[in-house]
N, C-alpha and C positions, 0 to 999 in steps of 0.2 A: 362078815366080822365078830369075835365075840365082843361080850362086855369088858372083859379085862385089856383089849384095844380101845376101848372108849375110857376105860380109867385112867388108860396110862397118863392122862394128858393131867392128871388132878395130882402128882403124886407129888408138883414142886411146894407141897407144904403151904405155899399162902393163901391159897384160894380155897374156901367152907365146898361142901357140896352137901345138898340136902339128900337121905334116905328113906324113902319110905317103903314101909315094912306090909305084908299081907295083911297086918291085922290092925291096918290106918294107921299106927305110932309112925313118928316122923322124927330122924336124927339128922341134926348138923354139923357138921366138925371139919376137921383137917384129916385128909386120908394120907395115913402115913404108911401104908404097904398093902396089897392085898395080892390072893392068887386065885388060883379055881375055884375053891369052898367059899373064902372069908375076903374081906375088907373090914382093916382096923380105923378107926377114926381117932382122935385126940380131940380138947377142947371142945370137947359135944355139947350140943344143948338137946335138950328133949321137947317134944310136943306132944300130947298124949291124941288119942284117935277122936279128935272135935273137927265143929261147923269153923269156917273164919267166920266171926262178927259180920257185920254188915258192911262195914267197912271194911272187909278183906283181908284184916289184922287175926294174926293164930300167934298167942303166946309161947315166945320157948321159955325153959330153963333150963340153968345148969346142970350138967351131970356132976357129982362127984367123984368118978372114978377115975383115973388119971387118963385109960382110954377103952374102948368099946371093940370088940370083936364082935363082927358079922356076919353070920351064915347067910351066901350068896341066894341059896333056895328061898329063902325067908323075904326079898326083896325085890319089890312092885315096881320103883323104877328109882332111877336114880339123876337130879340134874345135878348144874352148877348153879352157889346162890349167890345171885346179881344183885338181888334185891338192894336198893337203893337206902344208905346208912340216914339213922333218923335226925332230920333235921337236914336232909340233901332233896329232901322230893320234889318232883316239878311241879310249878303250879303250872 
């Protein structure tokens, strides 16, 4: 199984993914395409390599560019962004 096999399910465009780089930076967005070398995200938010707050929250900021191209060789991990929306947290 390759990373490409796993990324295929995120091409629908309506689900966000989180991409964590080897330098600790994180990017969250909707994947538009990928190949053996790059993954392309749109509607991107970014976080610096920081530790979460005591409540587990990380601050995300919107990237001002229309798309982000990431070389896969610099990716540490990828996962679906399925965190609950603000105001919809379970008690």
